C-alpha positions in Angstrom: 131.4 120.3 76.2 130.8 120.9 72.5 133.7 122.7 70.6 133.3 126.4 70.2 133.6 128.0 66.7 133.6 131.7 66.0 133.6 134.0 63.1 137.1 135.5 63.2 138.8 138.0 61.0 142.5 138.1 61.7 145.1 140.4 60.1 148.2 139.2 58.4 151.2 139.3 60.6 153.3 142.4 59.6 156.8 141.3 60.2 159.7 143.7 60.0 161.4 143.8 56.5 164.6 142.3 57.8 163.1 139.5 59.7 163.2 135.8 58.9 164.2 133.7 55.9 164.1 134.7 52.3 163.7 131.2 50.9 160.6 130.7 48.8 157.7 128.8 50.4 156.9 125.2 49.4 153.7 124.9 47.4 150.9 122.7 48.4 149.4 121.1 45.2 146.2 119.4 44.4 142.8 119.6 46.0 142.5 118.0 49.4 139.2 116.1 50.1 138.8 114.7 53.5 135.4 113.8 55.1 135.2 114.6 58.8 132.3 113.9 61.1 131.0 117.0 62.9 130.5 115.3 66.2 130.1 111.7 67.6 126.4 111.7 66.7 126.7 113.7 63.4 126.5 110.6 61.3 122.9 110.1 62.1 122.1 113.8 62.3 123.1 114.8 58.8 125.7 114.7 56.0 129.4 114.5 56.5 131.7 117.5 56.2 134.4 117.7 53.5 137.3 120.1 53.6 139.3 120.9 50.5 141.2 123.8 48.8 138.9 126.7 47.9 138.8 127.5 44.2 136.8 129.3 41.5 134.0 126.7 41.8 133.3 127.9 45.3 132.9 131.6 44.6 129.1 131.5 44.5 128.7 129.4 47.6 131.2 131.6 49.5 129.5 134.9 48.7 128.1 135.1 52.3 131.5 134.4 53.9 134.3 135.9 51.9 135.2 139.5 51.1 134.8 140.7 47.5 138.5 140.9 47.1 139.0 137.3 48.1 136.1 136.2 45.9 137.7 138.0 43.0 141.0 136.3 43.6 139.4 132.9 43.8 137.5 133.5 40.6 140.8 134.3 38.8 142.0 130.7 39.2 145.0 129.2 41.0 146.1 131.0 44.2 149.4 132.8 44.4 152.3 130.7 45.5 151.9 129.6 49.1 148.3 130.8 49.5 146.3 128.1 51.0 142.5 128.7 51.4 140.2 125.9 52.7 136.5 125.5 52.4 134.4 123.3 54.6 131.2 122.0 52.9 128.3 120.2 54.4 126.5 118.7 51.4 126.2 121.6 48.9 126.5 124.3 51.6 129.8 126.2 52.2 129.8 126.0 56.0 133.3 127.4 56.7 136.2 129.2 55.1 139.9 129.5 56.2 142.2 131.9 54.4 146.0 131.7 54.8 149.2 132.8 53.1 152.9 132.8 53.8 154.3 135.5 56.0 155.8 138.1 53.7 159.2 138.2 55.5 159.1 134.7 57.1 157.9 132.3 54.4 158.5 129.3 56.6 155.5 130.7 58.7 152.0 130.4 57.3 149.8 133.2 58.4 146.1 132.6 59.3 144.3 135.5 57.8 140.6 134.7 58.3 138.6 131.9 59.9 134.9 132.1 59.2 132.0 129.8 60.0 128.4 130.2 58.7 126.2 131.1 61.8 123.9 128.1 61.1 126.8 125.7 61.5 128.7 127.2 64.5 129.5 125.2 67.6 129.9 122.0 65.6 133.7 121.9 65.4 134.0 123.3 61.9 136.5 126.0 62.8 138.7 123.5 64.7 138.5 121.1 61.8 139.7 123.8 59.4 142.6 124.7 61.7 143.6 121.0 62.0 143.5 120.6 58.2 145.7 123.7 57.8 148.2 122.3 60.3 148.4 119.0 58.5 148.7 120.6 55.1 151.4 123.1 56.1 153.5 120.5 57.9 153.4 118.4 54.7 154.4 121.5 52.7 157.4 122.1 54.9 156.3 125.1 56.9 157.7 125.4 60.4 154.9 127.3 62.1 151.5 128.9 61.8 151.0 132.5 62.9 148.1 134.9 63.4 147.5 138.5 64.4 144.1 139.9 65.3 142.4 142.9 67.0 141.3 142.9 70.6 138.0 144.3 69.3 137.3 141.0 67.5 133.8 139.7 68.3 133.7 136.7 70.6 137.4 137.2 71.4 137.7 134.8 74.3 136.0 132.0 72.3 138.5 132.5 69.5 141.4 132.3 71.9 140.0 129.1 73.4 139.7 127.5 69.9 143.3 128.3 69.1 144.6 127.0 72.4 142.6 123.8 72.0 144.3 123.3 68.7 147.8 123.6 70.2 148.5 127.3 69.6 150.5 129.4 72.1 148.6 131.5 74.6 147.6 134.7 72.8 149.7 137.7 73.8 149.3 141.5 73.2 151.7 142.7 70.5 151.0 146.2 69.2 149.1 149.3 70.0 147.3 150.8 67.0 145.6 154.1 66.5 144.5 156.1 63.5 143.8 159.8 63.2 143.8 162.6 60.6 146.8 164.8 60.4 144.5 167.8 60.4 143.5 166.9 64.0 147.0 167.0 65.3 146.8 170.5 66.8 144.5 169.4 69.6 146.6 166.3 70.4 149.9 168.2 70.2 148.7 170.9 72.6 149.0 168.4 75.4 152.6 168.0 74.5 153.4 171.7 73.9 155.4 172.2 77.0 157.6 169.2 76.4 158.2 170.2 72.7 159.1 173.7 73.8 161.5 172.3 76.4 163.2 170.1 73.6 163.6 173.2 71.4 165.1 175.2 74.3 167.6 172.4 74.7 168.7 172.8 71.1 167.0 169.7 69.8 165.3 169.8 66.4 163.8 167.6 63.7 163.9 167.9 59.9 162.9 165.7 56.9 165.5 163.4 55.3 164.9 165.3 52.1 165.7 168.7 53.7 168.8 167.2 55.4 170.6 166.9 52.0 172.3 164.2 50.1 174.6 163.1 52.9 171.7 162.6 55.4 171.1 158.9 54.6 174.8 157.8 54.7 175.2 159.7 58.0 172.1 158.1 59.4 173.3 154.6 58.5 176.7 155.3 59.9 175.3 156.5 63.2 172.8 153.6 63.4 175.7 151.2 62.9 177.8 153.0 65.6 175.0 152.9 68.3 174.2 149.4 67.4 177.8 148.3 67.8 177.8 150.1 71.2 174.7 148.1 72.2 172.4 151.1 72.5 170.2 150.4 69.5 167.6 147.6 69.6 167.4 145.5 66.5 163.8 146.6 65.8 164.9 150.3 65.5 167.5 149.7 62.7 166.4 152.2 60.0 168.3 150.4 57.1 165.4 148.1 56.1 162.9 150.9 56.0 164.9 153.5 54.0 164.3 152.0 50.6 160.5 152.0 51.2 160.2 155.1 53.2 159.3 158.6 52.1 162.2 161.1 52.5 159.9 164.1 52.1 158.2 163.2 55.4 160.6 160.9 57.3 162.3 162.7 60.1 165.9 163.0 61.2 166.3 164.0 64.9 169.4 166.2 65.6 170.9 168.0 68.6 172.2 171.5 68.9 175.5 170.5 67.4 173.9 168.9 64.3 174.6 165.4 65.5 172.0 162.7 64.6 170.2 161.5 67.7 167.3 159.5 66.2 164.8 159.0 63.4 161.2 158.6 62.6 160.4 156.8 59.4 157.3 157.4 57.2 155.8 154.9 54.8 152.7 155.2 52.6 150.5 152.1 52.2 148.9 152.3 48.8 146.3 149.6 49.4 144.8 151.2 52.5 145.6 154.8 51.6 147.2 155.4 55.0 150.5 156.6 56.3 152.5 154.6 58.8 155.4 155.3 61.1 156.9 151.8 61.1 159.8 152.8 63.5 160.8 155.7 65.6 163.8 155.9 68.0 165.9 158.5 69.7 168.5 158.6 72.4 167.5 162.1 73.7 164.2 161.2 75.4 160.5 161.3 74.7 160.3 165.1 74.4 162.5 165.0 71.3 160.4 162.3 69.8 157.3 164.4 70.4 158.9 167.2 68.6 159.8 164.9 65.7 156.2 163.6 65.6 154.9 167.1 65.5 157.2 167.9 62.5 156.3 164.6 60.8 152.6 165.4 61.0 153.2 169.0 59.8 155.1 167.7 56.8 152.3 165.2 56.0 149.7 168.0 56.2 151.8 170.2 54.0 152.4 167.6 51.3 149.2 165.5 51.6 146.6 167.8 53.1 144.7 167.8 56.4 142.6 164.7 55.5 145.6 162.4 55.2 145.2 159.4 57.6 148.0 158.2 59.9 148.2 154.8 61.6 150.7 154.4 64.5 151.4 150.9 65.7 154.4 150.5 68.1 155.0 147.2 69.7 154.1 146.9 73.4 157.4 145.4 74.3 160.1 147.2 72.4 158.0 150.4 72.1 156.6 150.6 75.6 157.5 154.2 76.2 156.1 155.2 72.8 152.8 153.4 73.6 152.5 155.3 76.9 153.2 158.5 75.1 150.5 157.8 72.4 148.0 156.6 75.0 148.4 159.9 76.9 148.6 162.4 74.1 146.8 160.9 71.0 144.2 158.3 72.0 141.6 161.0 72.9 141.8 162.3 69.4 142.0 159.0 67.5 139.6 157.9 64.8 140.0 154.4 66.3 142.4 152.6 68.5 143.0 148.9 69.5 145.6 146.4 70.4 146.8 143.7 68.2 147.2 140.2 69.7 149.4 137.4 68.3 149.8 133.7 68.6 151.8 130.9 66.9 151.8 127.2 66.6 154.9 125.2 65.9 154.5 122.4 63.3 
């Protein structure tokens, strides 16, 4: 059976800030030119395919494949350290493009960001050839693995999975739930949780912003996180320390009980590039009702400071944040602007 190629847009793996190594990635230097036959009978059917590093000279030919942002970066000259973009050419035609860069927090891992093949040249093994070239180049550069994250709404999803597995990648697995909505729409969503929020308040539970909690809030938060972590009650992913320097105290929430003791937290982070707000982590030891109360306070603080049109993206992991995922599916998905699941895979080099 002929190899299957797909047009695939995959998102960069968003690793946690404290994950992985901090050593700089090795750089791959020099253009790589390697002729590859498309199929056993391709030699008689047409010209050979060549794969090499994509550069400024490819901008015009890649206009139909690459985004404007990528084309602008290619036009500027040499890629950022560790970026490794490959173009597959058949004669003078740019038939395929692969975009990759080092994982931000795990530079020993090279993230596959995009894999695209011109419709005219699909089902000829071009996508697989680009993946093989990436594997060879990254192994030579000292990377330890390749990684990728993509949406389950990707067109031709099963075909893309098959291509990865044929090239030695791990079986794709669900990783995160994502959903986006405007904070001004929260009233309808939170009505479904009104009873649970009221019960949390009756139990003396509350939530306030880190900014409103005063100067001692962050030291207290860190001390409590260390204590519950030492007691084995705090999972590694819920550690607030890596997120505090990049979070927003005016919106991030501190969950407290009736005695003023810290019982959890909900971080807020603004992504300038996308213009969206994220809740990278949320954890509490007093149950889902308290987290719903904190989420309501978090959204109210966002609306007060940013306006009702501010956009929020929630993306808990399906493993560590299983309870949160069920909560979001039940209370927020009906009011979401969009929702999907992220899928991930890796290949050891």
